[in-house]
C-alpha positions in Angstrom: 0.0 0.0 0.0 2.9 2.3 0.7 4.1 1.9 -2.9 0.6 3.0 -4.2 0.7 5.9 -1.9 4.1 6.9 -3.2 2.9 6.6 -6.7 -0.1 8.9 -6.0 2.2 11.4 -4.2 4.5 11.5 -7.3 1.5 11.9 -9.6 0.2 14.8 -7.6 3.6 16.5 -7.5 3.6 16.4 -11.3 0.0 17.5 -11.8 -0.1 20.4 -9.3 1.7 23.7 -9.8 5.1 24.0 -8.0 3.7 26.4 -5.4 1.3 23.6 -4.2 3.8 20.8 -3.9 3.6 21.2 -0.1 0.1 19.7 -0.1 0.9 16.1 -1.4 4.3 16.2 0.3 2.5 16.6 3.7 -0.4 14.2 3.2 -0.4 10.9 5.1 -0.6 7.6 3.2 -4.3 7.1 3.9 -5.2 10.5 2.4 -3.1 9.7 -0.6 -4.9 6.4 -1.1 -8.3 8.3 -1.1 -7.0 10.5 -3.9 -5.7 7.5 -6.0 -8.9 7.3 -8.1 -8.7 11.0 -9.0 -5.0 10.8 -10.0 -5.7 7.7 -12.1 -8.5 9.6 -13.9 -6.3 12.6 -14.6 -3.5 10.3 -15.9 -5.9 8.5 -18.2 -7.2 11.9 -19.4 -3.7 13.1 -20.2 -2.9 9.9 -22.1 -6.1 10.2 -24.1 -5.3 13.9 -24.9 -1.9 12.8 -26.2 -3.5 10.1 -28.3 -6.0 12.6 -29.8 -3.1 15.1 -30.4 -1.3 12.4 -32.4 -4.4 11.6 -34.4 -4.9 15.3 -35.2 -1.3 15.7 -36.3 -1.4 12.5 -38.3 -4.5 13.6 -40.1 -2.9 17.0 -40.9 0.2 15.2 -42.0 -1.7 13.0 -44.5 -3.6 16.1 -45.8 -0.4 18.1 -46.2 1.4 15.2 -47.9 -1.5 14.9 -50.3 -1.1 18.6 -51.2 2.6 18.3 -51.7 2.2 15.3 -54.0 -0.4 17.3 -55.9 2.0 20.2 -56.3 0.2 22.4 -53.8 1.5 24.3 -50.7 1.7 22.7 -47.2 -0.1 25.5 -45.5 -3.8 26.2 -46.0 -4.2 28.7 -48.9 -5.0 32.2 -47.6 -8.1 33.8 -49.0 -6.3 37.1 -48.6 -3.7 36.6 -51.3 -3.9 36.1 -55.1 -1.9 32.9 -54.8 -4.2 31.6 -52.1 -7.3 32.4 -54.1 -5.9 30.7 -57.2 -5.0 27.6 -55.1 -8.5 27.5 -53.7 -10.0 27.8 -57.2 -7.7 25.0 -58.5 -8.8 22.7 -55.6 -12.5 23.5 -56.3 -12.1 22.8 -60.0 -10.4 19.4 -59.1 -13.3 18.4 -56.9 -15.8 19.5 -59.5 -14.0 17.4 -62.2 -14.3 14.2 -60.1 -17.8 13.4 -61.2 -21.0 15.0 -62.4 -22.6 14.1 -59.0 -19.8 15.8 -57.1 -20.0 18.9 -59.2 -23.8 19.1 -58.7 -23.4 18.8 -54.9 -20.8 21.5 -54.9 -22.9 23.8 -57.0 -25.9 23.2 -54.7 -24.0 23.9 -51.6 -22.4 27.1 -53.0 -25.9 28.3 -54.0 -27.3 27.5 -50.6 -24.6 29.4 -48.6 -24.3 32.4 -51.0 -25.9 35.7 -50.1 -29.3 36.5 -51.7 -29.2 38.5 -54.9 -30.4 41.7 -53.3 -27.7 41.5 -50.5 -24.3 43.2 -50.6 -21.8 41.3 -52.8 -19.0 39.6 -51.0 -15.4 40.6 -51.5 -13.1 38.4 -53.5 -11.4 37.3 -50.3 -14.7 36.3 -48.6 -15.8 34.5 -51.8 -12.5 32.6 -51.7 -13.0 31.7 -48.0 -16.5 30.5 -48.7 -15.2 28.3 -51.6 -12.5 26.9 -49.4 -15.0 26.1 -46.7 -17.2 24.2 -49.2 -14.2 22.2 -50.4 -13.4 21.3 -46.8 -16.9 20.3 -46.2 -17.3 18.0 -49.2 -14.0 16.4 -48.5 -14.6 15.8 -44.8 -15.5 12.2 -44.0 -16.8 13.0 -40.5 -20.5 11.9 -40.2 -21.6 15.4 -39.1 -19.9 17.0 -42.1 -21.4 14.4 -44.5 -24.9 15.1 -43.0 -24.4 18.9 -43.2 -23.3 18.7 -46.9 -26.4 16.7 -47.7 -28.6 19.1 -45.9 -27.0 22.1 -47.5 -27.4 20.5 -51.0 -31.1 19.9 -50.2 -31.4 23.7 -49.5 -31.9 23.5 -45.7 -29.3 26.1 -44.8 -30.3 26.6 -41.1 -30.2 22.8 -40.4 -26.8 22.6 -42.1 -25.5 25.4 -39.9 -27.0 23.8 -36.8 -25.2 20.5 -37.6 -21.9 22.2 -38.1 -22.2 24.3 -35.0 -23.0 21.3 -32.9 -20.0 19.5 -34.4 -17.7 22.5 -33.7 -18.8 22.8 -30.1 -18.1 19.2 -29.4 -14.9 18.9 -31.4 -11.9 17.5 -29.6 -9.5 18.3 -32.4 -9.3 20.9 -35.1 -12.1 22.9 -33.4 -10.7 26.2 -34.7 -10.8 24.8 -38.3 -14.4 23.7 -37.9 -15.5 27.1 -36.4 -13.7 28.9 -39.2 -15.4 26.8 -41.8 -18.8 27.5 -40.3 -18.0 31.2 -40.2 -17.0 31.3 -43.9 -20.1 29.4 -44.9 -22.4 31.7 -42.8 -20.8 34.9 -44.1 -23.4 37.0 -46.0 -26.1 34.5 -45.0 -26.3 34.5 -41.2 -24.3 37.3 -39.8 -24.9 36.5 -36.1 -23.8 32.9 -36.6 -20.8 34.0 -38.7 -19.6 36.2 -35.9 -20.2 33.5 -33.2 -18.1 31.1 -35.3 -15.3 33.5 -35.9 -15.3 34.5 -32.2 -14.8 30.9 -31.3 -12.1 30.4 -33.9 -10.3 33.5 -32.7 -10.3 32.3 -29.1 -8.7 29.0 -30.2 -6.4 30.3 -33.0 -5.8 34.0 -32.6 -2.8 33.8 -34.9 -4.9 32.9 -38.0 -4.9 36.0 -40.2 -8.2 35.5 -42.0 -10.0 34.8 -38.7 -8.7 38.1 -37.3 -9.8 40.0 -40.5 -13.3 38.6 -40.6 -13.8 39.0 -36.9 -12.7 42.6 -37.0 -15.2 43.3 -39.9 -18.1 41.5 -38.1 -17.4 43.3 -34.9 -17.2 46.7 -36.7 -20.5 46.0 -38.4 -22.1 45.3 -35.0 -20.8 48.6 -33.7 -18.3 47.0 -31.3 -15.5 49.2 -32.3 -13.1 48.5 -29.3 -13.3 44.8 -29.9 -13.0 45.3 -33.7 -9.8 47.3 -33.2 -8.4 44.5 -31.1 -9.0 41.9 -33.9 -7.7 44.3 -36.5 -4.5 44.8 -34.5 -4.2 41.1 -34.1 -4.4 40.8 -37.9 -1.7 43.3 -38.3 0.6 41.4 -36.0 0.2 38.1 -37.9 0.2 39.5 -41.4 3.0 37.9 -43.4 2.6 39.1 -47.0 2.4 42.6 -48.5 -1.3 41.9 -49.5 -2.1 40.8 -45.9 -0.4 44.0 -44.6 -2.5 46.0 -47.1 -5.7 44.4 -45.8 -4.7 44.8 -42.2 -3.9 48.5 -42.5 -7.1 49.1 -44.5 -9.1 47.2 -41.8 -7.6 49.3 -39.0 -8.4 52.5 -41.0 -12.0 51.4 -41.3 -12.3 51.0 -37.5 -10.8 54.4 -36.9 -13.2 56.0 -39.4 -16.1 54.5 -37.5 -14.6 55.7 -34.2 -14.3 59.3 -35.6 -10.4 59.3 -35.6 -9.9 60.6 -39.1 -6.3 61.5 -38.6 -5.5 58.0 -37.4 -7.5 56.5 -40.3 -5.7 58.7 -42.8 -2.3 57.4 -41.5 -3.5 53.8 -41.9 -4.9 54.4 -45.4 -1.6 56.1 -46.4 0.3 53.1 -45.1 -1.9 50.8 -47.1 -1.5 53.0 -50.2 2.3 52.6 -50.1 1.8 48.8 -50.1 -0.8 48.9 -52.9 1.3 51.2 -55.1 4.3 49.0 -54.7 2.2 45.9 -55.6 0.6 47.6 -58.5 4.0 48.7 -59.9 5.6 45.3 -59.5 2.5 43.5 -60.8 1.1 45.6 -63.6 -0.7 42.7 -65.1 -2.5 41.8 -61.9 -6.1 43.1 -61.8 -6.2 42.4 -58.1 -3.2 44.7 -57.5 -4.9 47.5 -59.6 -8.1 47.0 -57.7 -6.3 47.3 -54.4 -4.9 50.6 -55.7 -8.4 51.8 -56.5 -9.5 50.8 -52.9 -6.6 52.8 -51.4 -7.5 55.9 -53.4 -11.2 55.6 -52.5 -10.4 55.1 -48.7 -8.3 58.3 -48.7 -11.0 60.1 -50.7 -13.4 59.4 -47.9 -11.2 60.9 -45.1 -9.3 63.6 -47.1 -11.8 65.1 -49.5 -11.0 67.4 -52.5 -7.4 66.1 -52.9 -8.0 64.3 -56.2 -8.0 60.8 -54.7 -11.3 59.8 -56.4 -10.0 61.0 -59.8 -6.9 58.8 -59.4 -9.0 55.8 -58.6 -11.3 56.6 -61.5 -8.3 56.7 -63.9 -7.2 53.2 -62.8 -10.7 51.8 -63.0 -11.3 53.2 -66.5 -8.0 51.7 -67.7 -9.0 48.3 -66.3 -12.4 48.6 -68.1 -10.8 49.6 -71.3 -8.4 46.6 -71.1 -11.3 44.3 -70.3 -9.8 43.5 -66.9 -12.5 45.0 -64.7 -14.5 42.2 -63.2 -18.3 42.2 -63.9 -18.9 42.3 -60.1 -16.9 45.6 -60.0 -18.7 47.3 -62.8 -20.5 49.5 -60.2 -17.2 51.1 -59.2 -17.1 53.0 -62.5 -20.3 54.9 -61.8 -19.4 55.5 -58.1 -15.9 56.8 -58.9 -17.2 59.1 -61.7 -19.8 60.6 -59.4 -17.2 61.1 -56.6 -14.6 62.4 -59.0 -17.1 65.0 -60.4 -17.6 66.2 -56.8 -13.9 67.0 -56.4 -13.9 69.5 -59.3 
């Protein structure tokens, strides 16, 4: 019995913080024997957690190795970059090409989780995030994901969201991924659920850039400017590419505009302009880089009026239109910029 008591004492010494080591050290053997069942349960829990962690890492390893063999990147493609958006589109096209049935399912799910026609159009980044979430959903072999995909394809959006939310809340592994997937699918369709999902994902993985960006936007839309600023600053800290830095600066500027700090917003928009000008100069053939330049000019036009910013944005937009590189979804920008530029005269 003394051996068992010694084992329990050693277990408690390992489990408890150093400052509480005096407790098991001073307990008599009979008290330690009473605590044996608790220590055993804790040890079993730790072992199970290790096993689950190994399963999670193995699953990620298989997924990553498949991407490498397919010529793709190891990391998840970022919706915030042109390269990430292209990678997401390639993956979507590959899934669509697998079979007519698969393609029909993907189209049905995309239609179900897309905003209604009268709603505000999603940005290219949010569209890419939604496509990535659909790919993740149709490739997920978990029973809850399979059920949700079938429900979405049948047009029952609320039931699909309910199923995925329940799965995310009970997830032992990759919970942040599941919450982020739900947030992307709900964006533009169920704003409250999208924010809840991104809040949960941010709590679990605050270093994920896109989670920070979307959460900052959703918090700003809800009028929670302090919390929005926190998420926007978090995005700035984890931004790795020039485009991500452009998005982070623009997002912080948007928060400051809402807060009434126009000088602070101007500084942020000027910083994002420097990045967008550099990207546009080094990538003249990139419509995305030219569009980012238009956005920078428009943002500055909002906070520093009568300085010719709208006219500069209009010049870039008209050039894209003349070259046939202005996306149909951006056609509205021409009329908006013309009206704003006329007001500067």
